[in-house]
C-alpha positions as CSV (number, residue, x, y, z in Angstrom):
1,Q,-58.9,-56.1,34.4
2,V,-61.3,-57.9,36.7
3,Q,-64.8,-58.7,35.8
4,L,-67.6,-59.2,38.3
5,V,-70.7,-61.0,37.8
6,E,-73.4,-60.7,40.5
7,S,-76.3,-63.0,41.1
8,G,-78.8,-64.0,43.6
9,G,-81.3,-61.3,43.3
10,G,-85.0,-61.4,43.2
11,L,-88.3,-60.6,44.7
12,V,-88.9,-61.4,48.3
13,Q,-91.3,-60.4,51.1
14,P,-90.5,-58.3,54.1
15,G,-88.7,-60.1,56.8
16,E,-87.3,-62.4,54.5
17,S,-83.6,-63.1,53.5
18,L,-81.5,-63.2,50.3
19,K,-78.0,-64.0,49.7
20,L,-76.2,-62.2,46.8
21,S,-72.9,-63.5,45.1
22,C,-70.3,-61.8,43.2
23,A,-67.9,-64.0,41.2
24,A,-64.6,-62.4,40.1
25,S,-62.6,-63.5,37.1
26,A,-59.1,-63.2,39.1
27,S,-58.1,-63.8,42.7
28,I,-59.1,-60.5,44.6
29,F,-58.6,-61.4,48.3
30,R,-55.9,-59.6,50.0
31,R,-54.9,-57.3,47.2
32,Y,-58.4,-55.7,46.5
33,A,-60.8,-54.0,48.5
34,M,-64.3,-55.5,47.9
35,G,-67.8,-54.6,48.8
36,W,-71.4,-54.0,47.7
37,Y,-73.2,-50.8,47.0
38,R,-76.8,-50.4,46.0
39,Q,-79.0,-48.0,43.9
40,A,-82.7,-47.4,44.4
41,P,-84.9,-45.5,41.7
42,G,-84.2,-42.0,41.6
43,K,-81.5,-42.1,44.3
44,Q,-77.6,-42.1,44.2
45,R,-75.8,-45.3,44.5
46,E,-74.7,-45.8,48.0
47,L,-72.3,-47.8,50.0
48,V,-74.0,-50.9,51.8
49,T,-70.7,-52.5,53.2
50,L,-67.1,-52.9,52.2
51,I,-63.8,-54.7,53.3
52,N,-61.3,-52.1,52.9
53,C,-57.5,-52.8,52.0
54,G,-56.8,-52.8,55.8
55,G,-59.1,-55.8,56.1
56,N,-61.7,-53.9,58.1
57,T,-65.4,-54.0,57.4
58,V,-67.3,-50.8,57.0
59,H,-71.0,-50.5,56.4
60,A,-73.9,-48.2,56.2
61,D,-76.0,-47.2,59.2
62,F,-79.0,-48.8,57.6
63,V,-77.3,-52.3,57.7
64,K,-77.8,-52.2,61.5
65,G,-76.6,-55.9,61.7
66,R,-78.9,-57.3,59.2
67,F,-76.5,-57.8,56.3
68,T,-72.9,-59.5,56.3
69,I,-70.1,-59.5,53.7
70,S,-68.0,-62.6,53.3
71,G,-66.0,-64.1,51.0
72,D,-64.5,-67.5,49.4
73,N,-61.1,-67.3,48.3
74,A,-61.0,-70.7,46.7
75,K,-64.1,-69.5,44.4
76,N,-62.9,-66.0,44.0
77,T,-66.4,-65.0,45.2
78,V,-67.9,-62.4,47.6
79,Y,-71.2,-62.8,49.2
80,L,-73.8,-60.4,50.7
81,E,-76.3,-62.1,53.0
82,M,-79.3,-59.9,53.8
83,N,-81.7,-60.7,56.7
84,S,-84.8,-58.9,57.8
85,L,-85.3,-57.4,54.4
86,K,-87.4,-54.2,54.3
87,P,-89.2,-52.5,51.3
88,E,-86.7,-49.6,51.5
89,D,-83.9,-52.2,50.6
90,T,-85.3,-52.4,47.2
91,A,-82.6,-51.4,44.7
92,V,-80.0,-52.8,42.2
93,Y,-77.1,-54.1,44.2
94,Y,-73.7,-53.8,42.7
95,C,-70.4,-55.5,43.6
96,L,-67.3,-53.5,43.5
97,T,-63.6,-54.4,43.9
98,K,-60.8,-51.8,44.1
99,R,-57.2,-52.7,43.7
100,C,-55.3,-51.5,46.8
101,S,-52.0,-50.8,44.9
102,N,-53.4,-48.4,42.3
103,G,-57.1,-47.8,43.3
104,N,-58.5,-49.2,40.0
105,E,-62.2,-50.0,40.5
106,Y,-64.2,-52.7,38.7
107,W,-68.0,-52.9,39.0
108,G,-70.3,-55.7,38.1
109,Q,-73.6,-55.3,36.2
110,G,-75.8,-55.2,39.2
111,T,-78.5,-57.5,40.4
112,Q,-82.1,-56.4,41.3
113,V,-83.3,-57.1,44.7
114,T,-87.2,-56.1,45.3
115,V,-88.8,-56.4,48.8
116,S,-92.4,-56.3,48.4
117,S,-95.5,-58.0,49.8
């Protein structure tokens, strides 16, 4: 069982930046895929960006070079750096980790990101 705790959400203006963190209760690098999803009001949860079990980064088209996923192995923490934020980026952002050996998924509780002037 892996527990994930997101932080770093908040209210920002269009064009500003925000960095989300996802702290895992166990070492997740190399054995797990890890990534970020988001869910806007009235919409389905969607992929933002993900480092898969092959070590490759995939991301949604709307990222368009604005968002970057990274990790700190020593801290068991995954980050999502978001730049040039737009109102349509407003959503609850969820951290996901998926064990490569058996496919077990673990989700964080989500952190709210609101982009508004």
